[in-house]
C-alpha positions in Angstrom: 71.3 -1.2 66.3 68.3 0.1 68.2 66.9 -1.3 71.5 63.2 -1.2 72.2 62.5 -1.4 75.9 58.9 -2.2 77.1 57.9 -2.0 80.7 55.5 -0.5 83.2 55.5 1.2 86.5 53.7 -1.6 88.3 56.1 -4.3 87.0 58.6 -5.4 89.6 61.0 -6.9 87.0 60.8 -3.5 85.1 61.9 -1.7 88.3 64.8 -4.1 88.7 65.8 -3.5 85.0 65.6 0.3 85.3 68.6 0.0 87.8 70.4 -2.3 85.4 69.8 0.0 82.5 71.2 3.0 84.5 74.4 1.0 85.1 74.6 -0.2 81.5 74.2 3.4 80.2 77.3 4.5 82.1 79.4 2.0 80.1 78.0 2.0 76.6 75.9 4.2 74.3 73.1 3.0 72.1 69.9 4.2 70.4 66.8 3.2 72.3 63.1 3.8 72.7 61.0 3.1 75.8 57.3 2.2 75.7 55.0 2.0 78.7 53.0 -1.1 78.3 49.9 0.5 79.8 49.9 3.3 77.3 50.9 1.5 74.1 49.6 -2.0 74.7 47.6 -2.4 71.5 50.4 -0.9 69.3 53.1 -3.0 71.0 51.0 -6.2 70.6 50.4 -5.5 66.9 53.8 -4.1 65.9 56.1 -6.3 68.1 53.9 -9.3 68.7 54.3 -9.1 72.5 52.4 -10.9 75.2 51.7 -9.7 78.7 55.0 -10.7 80.4 57.3 -7.8 81.1 59.9 -6.4 80.8 60.7 -6.9 77.2 63.9 -5.9 75.4 64.0 -6.1 71.6 67.2 -5.6 69.6 66.7 -4.3 66.1 69.3 -3.9 63.3 69.7 -0.8 61.2 66.8 -2.0 59.0 64.5 -2.4 62.0 64.6 -6.2 61.7 64.6 -8.1 65.0 67.9 -9.6 66.0 67.0 -10.8 69.5 64.3 -10.5 72.2 64.6 -10.9 76.0 61.5 -11.4 78.1 62.0 -10.9 81.8 65.0 -9.7 83.8 68.6 -10.1 82.6 71.9 -9.6 84.4 74.0 -6.5 83.6 77.0 -8.4 82.2 74.8 -10.5 79.9 73.0 -7.4 78.7 76.3 -5.6 78.0 77.6 -8.5 76.0 74.5 -8.6 73.8 74.6 -4.8 73.2 78.3 -5.0 72.2 77.7 -7.9 69.8 74.6 -6.4 68.2 76.1 -2.8 68.1 78.5 -4.0 65.4 75.8 -5.3 63.1 
């Protein structure tokens, strides 16, 4: 499983999620990539079919097929549960 994180420095929800990710990373390991929306907007819209609402979290399986997508903020416990479920796929 790989996690694609999409955010931006001006996004208040992204700032909140940075703190959540810091806590999550203390509890579980996973492969991830972070993309700044302002730098990669065109590529992200084309490759991942995203809109303008941030942050976005995309869970991919080992074949890079999308398993799930979260748009907006998410609580730490819910995020940990999703990671643990998808990590075994």
